[in-house]
C-alpha positions in Angstrom: -44.2 177.4 -3.4 -42.0 177.8 -6.4 -38.9 175.6 -6.0 -37.4 175.6 -9.5 -34.1 177.3 -10.2 -34.5 181.0 -11.0 -32.5 180.7 -14.3 -34.9 178.0 -15.4 -37.8 180.1 -14.3 -36.7 183.0 -16.4 -36.3 180.9 -19.6 -39.2 178.5 -19.4 -43.0 179.0 -19.5 -43.3 176.6 -16.5 -42.2 176.5 -12.9 -41.8 173.6 -10.4 -43.9 174.0 -7.3 -44.7 172.4 -4.0 -48.4 172.9 -2.9 -49.2 174.2 0.5 -52.2 173.5 2.7 -53.4 175.0 6.0 -52.6 172.9 9.1 -55.8 171.6 10.6 -55.9 171.0 14.4 -54.8 167.5 15.3 -53.5 166.6 11.8 -50.4 164.5 11.8 -47.4 165.8 9.9 -46.0 163.1 7.6 -42.5 162.6 6.2 -42.4 164.7 3.0 -44.3 167.5 4.7 -42.8 170.6 6.3 -44.6 172.9 8.8 -44.3 176.6 8.1 -45.7 178.8 11.0 -48.1 181.7 10.5 -46.1 184.7 9.4 -43.3 182.7 7.9 -43.1 183.5 4.2 -46.0 185.9 4.9 -48.4 183.1 5.5 -51.7 183.9 7.2 -52.0 180.6 9.0 -49.8 177.6 10.0 -49.3 175.7 6.8 -47.8 172.5 5.4 -45.5 172.3 2.4 -46.4 169.1 0.6 -43.1 168.0 -0.8 -44.6 164.6 -1.8 -46.8 166.4 -4.3 -44.1 168.1 -6.4 -45.4 169.2 -9.8 -44.5 171.5 -12.8 -47.2 174.0 -13.8 -47.6 176.7 -16.4 -46.7 180.2 -15.1 -50.2 181.3 -16.3 -51.6 179.4 -13.4 -49.8 181.5 -10.8 -52.1 184.3 -9.4 -50.0 186.4 -7.1 -46.8 186.5 -5.1 -47.6 185.9 -1.4 -44.1 186.1 0.0 -40.7 184.4 0.1 -39.1 182.0 2.5 -35.9 183.4 3.8 -35.4 181.1 6.8 -32.4 178.8 6.1 -33.7 176.2 8.5 -37.1 175.9 6.8 -35.4 175.9 3.4 -33.2 173.0 4.4 -36.2 171.1 5.8 -38.1 171.5 2.5 -35.0 170.5 0.5 -34.6 167.4 2.7 -38.3 166.5 2.3 -38.0 166.7 -1.5 -34.9 164.5 -1.4 -36.7 162.0 0.8 -39.6 161.8 -1.5 -37.4 161.5 -4.6 -35.1 159.0 -2.9 -32.0 161.3 -3.4 -28.9 161.2 -1.2 
């Protein structure tokens, strides 16, 4: 999931991302992770946003656009998870 600012994305050859992984049955969801349900952001399965694994990567590593996250509640949860991980107010 690309989380960097769009102005930055347009100017730079890199983007800041949060990786996603599918949610396995019985897996605990930890602080710094956010559940996105199947269908949300066009995801095919329930998935976790791993805000504790924030990284910056080259745009060349991006393969295809899967979807966008328009749900304000989920966006806020992801923002809060990143803030928690980075110890920001």
